[in-house]
N, CA, C and O atoms as a GROMACS GRO file, in nm:
protein
  432
    1MET      N    1   9.474  16.032   2.576
    1MET     CA    2   9.503  15.904   2.628
    1MET      C    3   9.586  15.908   2.756
    1MET      O    4   9.561  15.834   2.852
    2PHE      N    5   9.685  15.996   2.756
    2PHE     CA    6   9.767  16.008   2.874
    2PHE      C    7   9.682  16.051   2.993
    2PHE      O    8   9.704  16.005   3.105
    3ALA      N    9   9.588  16.137   2.971
    3ALA     CA   10   9.500  16.185   3.078
    3ALA      C   11   9.414  16.072   3.130
    3ALA      O   12   9.388  16.062   3.249
    4ASP      N   13   9.369  15.985   3.039
    4ASP     CA   14   9.290  15.868   3.082
    4ASP      C   15   9.375  15.775   3.168
    4ASP      O   16   9.330  15.724   3.270
    5GLU      N   17   9.497  15.754   3.125
    5GLU     CA   18   9.586  15.666   3.200
    5GLU      C   19   9.617  15.727   3.338
    5GLU      O   20   9.620  15.656   3.438
    6LEU      N   21   9.640  15.857   3.340
    6LEU     CA   22   9.668  15.926   3.466
    6LEU      C   23   9.548  15.918   3.559
    6LEU      O   24   9.564  15.897   3.679
    7ALA      N   25   9.429  15.933   3.505
    7ALA     CA   26   9.306  15.924   3.584
    7ALA      C   27   9.290  15.784   3.640
    7ALA      O   28   9.250  15.766   3.755
    8LYS      N   29   9.320  15.684   3.559
    8LYS     CA   30   9.312  15.545   3.605
    8LYS      C   31   9.413  15.519   3.718
    8LYS      O   32   9.383  15.451   3.815
    9ILE      N   33   9.532  15.576   3.701
    9ILE     CA   34   9.635  15.558   3.805
    9ILE      C   35   9.588  15.624   3.935
    9ILE      O   36   9.598  15.564   4.042
   10ARG      N   37   9.537  15.747   3.926
   10ARG     CA   38   9.488  15.816   4.045
   10ARG      C   39   9.370  15.740   4.108
   10ARG      O   40   9.360  15.728   4.230
   11GLU      N   41   9.284  15.692   4.022
   11GLU     CA   42   9.169  15.614   4.072
   11GLU      C   43   9.218  15.486   4.140
   11GLU      O   44   9.164  15.447   4.244
   12SER      N   45   9.317  15.422   4.082
   12SER     CA   46   9.374  15.300   4.142
   12SER      C   47   9.441  15.333   4.275
   12SER      O   48   9.429  15.256   4.370
   13GLU      N   49   9.513  15.445   4.282
   13GLU     CA   50   9.576  15.486   4.406
   13GLU      C   51   9.471  15.514   4.514
   13GLU      O   52   9.488  15.474   4.629
   14THR      N   53   9.366  15.582   4.477
   14THR     CA   54   9.258  15.613   4.571
   14THR      C   55   9.192  15.485   4.618
   14THR      O   56   9.163  15.467   4.736
   15GLU      N   57   9.170  15.396   4.523
   15GLU     CA   58   9.110  15.267   4.558
   15GLU      C   59   9.203  15.187   4.650
   15GLU      O   60   9.157  15.123   4.745
   16ALA      N   61   9.333  15.190   4.621
   16ALA     CA   62   9.431  15.120   4.705
   16ALA      C   63   9.433  15.180   4.845
   16ALA      O   64   9.439  15.106   4.944
   17GLU      N   65   9.429  15.312   4.855
   17GLU     CA   66   9.425  15.377   4.987
   17GLU      C   67   9.299  15.338   5.063
   17GLU      O   68   9.303  15.314   5.184
   18GLU      N   69   9.189  15.332   4.992
   18GLU     CA   70   9.061  15.293   5.056
   18GLU      C   71   9.068  15.148   5.103
   18GLU      O   72   9.021  15.116   5.212
   19ILE      N   73   9.125  15.061   5.021
   19ILE     CA   74   9.141  14.920   5.058
   19ILE      C   75   9.232  14.908   5.180
   19ILE      O   76   9.203  14.832   5.272
   20LEU      N   77   9.342  14.985   5.181
   20LEU     CA   78   9.435  14.983   5.293
   20LEU      C   79   9.366  15.035   5.420
   20LEU      O   80   9.382  14.978   5.528
   21LYS      N   81   9.291  15.143   5.406
   21LYS     CA   82   9.218  15.200   5.520
   21LYS      C   83   9.118  15.099   5.574
   21LYS      O   84   9.110  15.079   5.695
   22ASN      N   85   9.043  15.034   5.487
   22ASN     CA   86   8.946  14.932   5.530
   22ASN      C   87   9.014  14.812   5.594
   22ASN      O   88   8.965  14.756   5.691
   23ALA      N   89   9.129  14.773   5.537
   23ALA     CA   90   9.203  14.660   5.593
   23ALA      C   91   9.250  14.692   5.734
   23ALA      O   92   9.243  14.606   5.823
   24LYS      N   93   9.299  14.816   5.757
   24LYS     CA   94   9.342  14.857   5.890
   24LYS      C   95   9.225  14.857   5.988
   24LYS      O   96   9.238  14.812   6.101
   25LEU      N   97   9.109  14.908   5.943
   25LEU     CA   98   8.990  14.908   6.028
   25LEU      C   99   8.947  14.766   6.062
   25LEU      O  100   8.913  14.735   6.176
   26GLU      N  101   8.948  14.679   5.961
   26GLU     CA  102   8.910  14.540   5.984
   26GLU      C  103   9.011  14.471   6.077
   26GLU      O  104   8.972  14.390   6.161
   27ALA      N  105   9.137  14.503   6.062
   27ALA     CA  106   9.240  14.444   6.149
   27ALA      C  107   9.220  14.490   6.293
   27ALA      O  108   9.229  14.409   6.386
   28ARG      N  109   9.192  14.619   6.312
   28ARG     CA  110   9.167  14.669   6.447
   28ARG      C  111   9.045  14.601   6.509
   28ARG      O  112   9.044  14.562   6.625
   29GLN      N  113   8.940  14.588   6.425
   29GLN     CA  114   8.818  14.525   6.476
   29GLN      C  115   8.843  14.377   6.508
   29GLN      O  116   8.794  14.326   6.609
   30ALA      N  117   8.918  14.309   6.422
   30ALA     CA  118   8.950  14.168   6.448
   30ALA      C  119   9.033  14.155   6.575
   30ALA      O  120   9.013  14.062   6.654
   31LEU      N  121   9.126  14.247   6.596
   31LEU     CA  122   9.208  14.245   6.718
   31LEU      C  123   9.121  14.270   6.841
   31LEU      O  124   9.136  14.201   6.942
   32ALA      N  125   9.031  14.367   6.833
   32ALA     CA  126   8.941  14.395   6.945
   32ALA      C  127   8.851  14.275   6.973
   32ALA      O  128   8.830  14.238   7.089
   33ASP      N  129   8.799  14.214   6.867
   33ASP     CA  130   8.714  14.096   6.884
   33ASP      C  131   8.794  13.980   6.946
   33ASP      O  132   8.743  13.909   7.033
   34SER      N  133   8.918  13.963   6.902
   34SER     CA  134   9.002  13.856   6.956
   34SER      C  135   9.032  13.879   7.103
   34SER      O  136   9.030  13.786   7.184
   35ARG      N  137   9.060  14.004   7.138
   35ARG     CA  138   9.088  14.036   7.278
   35ARG      C  139   8.964  14.012   7.364
   35ARG      O  140   8.974  13.959   7.474
   36ALA      N  141   8.848  14.050   7.313
   36ALA     CA  142   8.724  14.028   7.387
   36ALA      C  143   8.699  13.878   7.405
   36ALA      O  144   8.659  13.833   7.512
   37GLU      N  145   8.722  13.801   7.299
   37GLU     CA  146   8.703  13.656   7.306
   37GLU      C  147   8.803  13.594   7.404
   37GLU      O  148   8.768  13.504   7.480
   38ALA      N  149   8.927  13.643   7.400
   38ALA     CA  150   9.029  13.591   7.493
   38ALA      C  151   8.990  13.622   7.637
   38ALA      O  152   9.004  13.537   7.725
   39ALA      N  153   8.942  13.743   7.662
   39ALA     CA  154   8.898  13.780   7.798
   39ALA      C  155   8.782  13.691   7.842
   39ALA      O  156   8.775  13.649   7.957
   40LYS      N  157   8.692  13.665   7.749
   40LYS     CA  158   8.578  13.578   7.781
   40LYS      C  159   8.627  13.436   7.814
   40LYS      O  160   8.580  13.375   7.910
   41LEU      N  161   8.720  13.385   7.735
   41LEU     CA  162   8.774  13.251   7.760
   41LEU      C  163   8.847  13.245   7.893
   41LEU      O  164   8.838  13.145   7.964
   42VAL      N  165   8.920  13.352   7.927
   42VAL     CA  166   8.990  13.356   8.056
   42VAL      C  167   8.889  13.353   8.170
   42VAL      O  168   8.908  13.280   8.267
   43GLU      N  169   8.783  13.430   8.159
   43GLU     CA  170   8.680  13.432   8.264
   43GLU      C  171   8.612  13.296   8.277
   43GLU      O  172   8.586  13.249   8.387
   44GLU      N  173   8.584  13.233   8.163
   44GLU     CA  174   8.524  13.099   8.166
   44GLU      C  175   8.619  12.999   8.231
   44GLU      O  176   8.577  12.914   8.310
   45ALA      N  177   8.747  13.009   8.198
   45ALA     CA  178   8.846  12.918   8.258
   45ALA      C  179   8.857  12.941   8.408
   45ALA      O  180   8.868  12.846   8.485
   46LYS      N  181   8.853  13.067   8.449
   46LYS     CA  182   8.857  13.098   8.592
   46LYS      C  183   8.734  13.040   8.662
   46LYS      O  184   8.745  12.983   8.770
   47ALA      N  185   8.618  13.053   8.600
   47ALA     CA  186   8.495  13.001   8.659
   47ALA      C  187   8.500  12.849   8.669
   47ALA      O  188   8.462  12.792   8.771
   48LYS      N  189   8.549  12.783   8.564
   48LYS     CA  190   8.561  12.637   8.568
   48LYS      C  191   8.663  12.594   8.672
   48LYS      O  192   8.643  12.496   8.743
   49GLY      N  193   8.773  12.669   8.682
   49GLY     CA  194   8.874  12.639   8.782
   49GLY      C  195   8.818  12.654   8.923
   49GLY      O  196   8.847  12.572   9.010
   50LYS      N  197   8.738  12.758   8.945
   50LYS     CA  198   8.678  12.778   9.077
   50LYS      C  199   8.578  12.666   9.107
   50LYS      O  200   8.571  12.618   9.220
   51GLU      N  201   8.503  12.626   9.007
   51GLU     CA  202   8.408  12.515   9.027
   51GLU      C  203   8.484  12.388   9.065
   51GLU      O  204   8.444  12.317   9.158
   52ALA      N  205   8.591  12.359   8.993
   52ALA     CA  206   8.671  12.239   9.023
   52ALA      C  207   8.731  12.250   9.162
   52ALA      O  208   8.730  12.153   9.239
   53TYR      N  209   8.784  12.366   9.196
   53TYR     CA  210   8.841  12.388   9.329
   53TYR      C  211   8.736  12.366   9.437
   53TYR      O  212   8.761  12.296   9.535
   54ASP      N  213   8.620  12.426   9.418
   54ASP     CA  214   8.512  12.410   9.517
   54ASP      C  215   8.469  12.264   9.530
   54ASP      O  216   8.442  12.216   9.640
   55ALA      N  217   8.461  12.194   9.416
   55ALA     CA  218   8.421  12.053   9.420
   55ALA      C  219   8.525  11.969   9.493
   55ALA      O  220   8.490  11.885   9.576
   56PHE      N  221   8.654  11.992   9.463
   56PHE     CA  222   8.760  11.917   9.532
   56PHE      C  223   8.764  11.953   9.680
   56PHE      O  224   8.786  11.866   9.765
   57LEU      N  225   8.742  12.079   9.711
   57LEU     CA  226   8.741  12.121   9.851
   57LEU      C  227   8.626  12.055   9.926
   57LEU      O  228   8.645  12.006  10.038
   58ALA      N  229   8.508  12.051   9.866
   58ALA     CA  230   8.393  11.987   9.929
   58ALA      C  231   8.418  11.837   9.946
   58ALA      O  232   8.386  11.779  10.050
   59GLU      N  233   8.476  11.776   9.844
   59GLU     CA  234   8.507  11.633   9.852
   59GLU      C  235   8.609  11.606   9.963
   59GLU      O  236   8.596  11.511  10.040
   60GLY      N  237   8.710  11.691   9.970
   60GLY     CA  238   8.811  11.678  10.074
   60GLY      C  239   8.752  11.699  10.213
   60GLY      O  240   8.786  11.627  10.308
   61GLN      N  241   8.665  11.797  10.225
   61GLN     CA  242   8.601  11.823  10.354
   61GLN      C  243   8.514  11.704  10.395
   61GLN      O  244   8.514  11.665  10.512
   62ALA      N  245   8.441  11.648  10.301
   62ALA     CA  246   8.357  11.532  10.331
   62ALA      C  247   8.442  11.413  10.375
   62ALA      O  248   8.408  11.343  10.470
   63GLU      N  249   8.553  11.391  10.305
   63GLU     CA  250   8.643  11.281  10.342
   63GLU      C  251   8.705  11.306  10.479
   63GLU      O  252   8.717  11.215  10.560
   64SER      N  253   8.743  11.429  10.503
   64SER     CA  254   8.800  11.465  10.633
   64SER      C  255   8.698  11.442  10.744
   64SER      O  256   8.731  11.387  10.850
   65ASP      N  257   8.575  11.485  10.721
   65ASP     CA  258   8.469  11.464  10.821
   65ASP      C  259   8.447  11.315  10.846
   65ASP      O  260   8.431  11.272  10.960
   66ARG      N  261   8.447  11.236  10.738
   66ARG     CA  262   8.426  11.092  10.752
   66ARG      C  263   8.539  11.030  10.835
   66ARG      O  264   8.514  10.950  10.925
   67GLN      N  265   8.662  11.066  10.804
   67GLN     CA  266   8.776  11.012  10.878
   67GLN      C  267   8.774  11.059  11.024
   67GLN      O  268   8.806  10.981  11.114
   68TYR      N  269   8.738  11.183  11.046
   68TYR     CA  270   8.729  11.236  11.183
   68TYR      C  271   8.623  11.160  11.263
   68TYR      O  272   8.647  11.121  11.377
   69ASP      N  273   8.507  11.141  11.202
   69ASP     CA  274   8.399  11.067  11.270
   69ASP      C  275   8.442  10.924  11.300
   69ASP      O  276   8.412  10.872  11.407
   70ALA      N  277   8.510  10.860  11.206
   70ALA     CA  278   8.558  10.723  11.227
   70ALA      C  279   8.662  10.719  11.340
   70ALA      O  280   8.661  10.628  11.423
   71PHE      N  281   8.751  10.818  11.343
   71PHE     CA  282   8.851  10.826  11.449
   71PHE      C  283   8.784  10.846  11.585
   71PHE      O  284   8.822  10.783  11.683
   72LEU      N  285   8.685  10.936  11.589
   72LEU     CA  286   8.613  10.958  11.715
   72LEU      C  287   8.543  10.831  11.762
   72LEU      O  288   8.547  10.798  11.880
   73ALA      N  289   8.478  10.761  11.670
   73ALA     CA  290   8.409  10.638  11.707
   73ALA      C  291   8.509  10.535  11.760
   73ALA      O  292   8.482  10.467  11.859
   74GLU      N  293   8.623  10.522  11.694
   74GLU     CA  294   8.724  10.427  11.738
   74GLU      C  295   8.779  10.467  11.876
   74GLU      O  296   8.798  10.382  11.963
   75THR      N  297   8.802  10.595  11.895
   75THR     CA  298   8.853  10.644  12.023
   75THR      C  299   8.751  10.621  12.134
   75THR      O  300   8.788  10.580  12.244
   76ARG      N  301   8.625  10.647  12.107
   76ARG     CA  302   8.520  10.621  12.206
   76ARG      C  303   8.516  10.473  12.243
   76ARG      O  304   8.503  10.437  12.360
   77GLU      N  305   8.529  10.388  12.142
   77GLU     CA  306   8.527  10.244  12.166
   77GLU      C  307   8.647  10.203  12.251
   77GLU      O  308   8.634  10.122  12.342
   78ASN      N  309   8.763  10.258  12.221
   78ASN     CA  310   8.882  10.228  12.301
   78ASN      C  311   8.865  10.276  12.445
   78ASN      O  312   8.902  10.206  12.539
   79CYS      N  313   8.810  10.394  12.462
   79CYS     CA  314   8.785  10.447  12.597
   79CYS      C  315   8.686  10.358  12.672
   79CYS      O  316   8.704  10.328  12.790
   80ARG      N  317   8.582  10.317  12.602
   80ARG     CA  318   8.482  10.229  12.663
   80ARG      C  319   8.547  10.096  12.706
   80ARG      O  320   8.516  10.045  12.813
   81ALA      N  321   8.635  10.042  12.623
   81ALA     CA  322   8.702   9.916  12.655
   81ALA      C  323   8.793   9.933  12.777
   81ALA      O  324   8.799   9.845  12.863
   82VAL      N  325   8.863  10.045  12.784
   82VAL     CA  326   8.950  10.071  12.899
   82VAL      C  327   8.866  10.086  13.026
   82VAL      O  328   8.901  10.033  13.131
   83MET      N  329   8.756  10.158  13.015
   83MET     CA  330   8.667  10.175  13.131
   83MET      C  331   8.608  10.041  13.176
   83MET      O  332   8.601  10.013  13.295
   84ASP      N  333   8.567   9.958  13.081
   84ASP     CA  334   8.512   9.826  13.115
   84ASP      C  335   8.618   9.741  13.185
   84ASP      O  336   8.589   9.672  13.283
   85ALA      N  337   8.740   9.745  13.133
   85ALA     CA  338   8.849   9.668  13.195
   85ALA      C  339   8.876   9.719  13.337
   85ALA      O  340   8.900   9.641  13.428
   86ALA      N  341   8.873   9.852  13.354
   86ALA     CA  342   8.896   9.910  13.487
   86ALA      C  343   8.783   9.872  13.582
   86ALA      O  344   8.808   9.842  13.699
   87LEU      N  345   8.659   9.872  13.533
   87LEU     CA  346   8.546   9.836  13.620
   87LEU      C  347   8.554   9.689  13.663
   87LEU      O  348   8.518   9.655  13.775
   88LYS      N  349   8.603   9.603  13.574
   88LYS     CA  350   8.616   9.462  13.608
   88LYS      C  351   8.720   9.442  13.718
   88LYS      O  352   8.707   9.350  13.798
   89LYS      N  353   8.820   9.527  13.722
   89LYS     CA  354   8.927   9.514  13.822
   89LYS      C  355   8.903   9.604  13.943
   89LYS      O  356   8.985   9.609  14.035
   90GLN      N  357   8.791   9.676  13.944
   90GLN     CA  358   8.763   9.771  14.050
   90GLN      C  359   8.757   9.702  14.187
   90GLN      O  360   8.818   9.749  14.283
   91ASP      N  361   8.683   9.594  14.196
   91ASP     CA  362   8.670   9.525  14.324
   91ASP      C  363   8.805   9.476  14.376
   91ASP      O  364   8.834   9.487  14.495
   92VAL      N  365   8.886   9.421  14.287
   92VAL     CA  366   9.018   9.374  14.327
   92VAL      C  367   9.103   9.492  14.375
   92VAL      O  368   9.173   9.482  14.476
   93ALA      N  369   9.096   9.604  14.304
   93ALA     CA  370   9.174   9.722  14.342
   93ALA      C  371   9.128   9.776  14.476
   93ALA      O  372   9.211   9.814  14.559
   94ILE      N  373   8.996   9.780  14.499
   94ILE     CA  374   8.943   9.830  14.627
   94ILE      C  375   8.990   9.740  14.741
   94ILE      O  376   9.032   9.788  14.846
   95SER      N  377   8.982   9.611  14.721
   95SER     CA  378   9.026   9.518  14.824
   95SER      C  379   9.174   9.536  14.853
   95SER      O  380   9.216   9.537  14.968
   96TYR      N  381   9.253   9.550  14.748
   96TYR     CA  382   9.397   9.566  14.765
   96TYR      C  383   9.428   9.694  14.844
   96TYR      O  384   9.509   9.693  14.936
   97ILE      N  385   9.362   9.803  14.806
   97ILE     CA  386   9.385   9.931  14.874
   97ILE      C  387   9.339   9.923  15.020
   97ILE      O  388   9.409   9.967  15.111
   98ALA      N  389   9.223   9.866  15.040
   98ALA     CA  390   9.172   9.854  15.177
   98ALA      C  391   9.266   9.770  15.261
   98ALA      O  392   9.293   9.802  15.377
   99GLU      N  393   9.315   9.663  15.204
   99GLU     CA  394   9.408   9.576  15.277
   99GLU      C  395   9.535   9.650  15.312
   99GLU      O  396   9.587   9.634  15.423
  100ARG      N  397   9.585   9.731  15.221
  100ARG     CA  398   9.707   9.806  15.247
  100ARG      C  399   9.684   9.910  15.357
  100ARG      O  400   9.770   9.931  15.443
  101ILE      N  401   9.565   9.974  15.352
  101ILE     CA  402   9.534  10.076  15.453
  101ILE      C  403   9.515  10.012  15.590
  101ILE      O  404   9.573  10.055  15.690
  102VAL      N  405   9.433   9.906  15.592
  102VAL     CA  406   9.408   9.837  15.719
  102VAL      C  407   9.537   9.776  15.771
  102VAL      O  408   9.567   9.785  15.890
  103GLY      N  409   9.612   9.714  15.683
  103GLY     CA  410   9.738   9.651  15.722
  103GLY      C  411   9.836   9.755  15.774
  103GLY      O  412   9.908   9.728  15.870
  104ALA      N  413   9.842   9.870  15.715
  104ALA     CA  414   9.933   9.974  15.759
  104ALA      C  415   9.892  10.030  15.894
  104ALA      O  416   9.977  10.062  15.977
  105SER      N  417   9.761  10.041  15.919
  105SER     CA  418   9.717  10.098  16.045
  105SER      C  419   9.731   9.995  16.158
  105SER      O  420   9.748  10.035  16.274
  106VAL      N  421   9.724   9.867  16.130
  106VAL     CA  422   9.738   9.763  16.231
  106VAL      C  423   9.884   9.749  16.270
  106VAL      O  424   9.914   9.723  16.387
  107ASP      N  425   9.972   9.765  16.175
  107ASP     CA  426  10.115   9.748  16.200
  107ASP      C  427  10.173   9.862  16.284
  107ASP      O  428  10.286   9.848  16.330
  108ARG      N  429  10.108   9.965  16.305
  108ARG     CA  430  10.162  10.078  16.378
  108ARG      C  431  10.157  10.060  16.523
  108ARG      O  432  10.199  10.147  16.598
   0.00000   0.00000   0.00000
């Protein structure tokens, strides 16, 4: 009987060692799987972040282009208005200058 009990104890110890060994292997595998999944999630997050960055950058560039074009159009219109005003006063300015030149040469 004692030999049977001793055999059962040894068998239980061997079984416990095997269970412990398997648990360690499973833990290592679970850790490796978790690390791989974490790396995958990080890469996916980076890709999504880059997509969002690119989308915001494109949106910002489009808005910047729109504002630049509007500013250019407004500036052209202002320049055109100044030129039109100058052309309207051109004859008066020419007469004034001519009068000053002629008047200055006559007075000498």
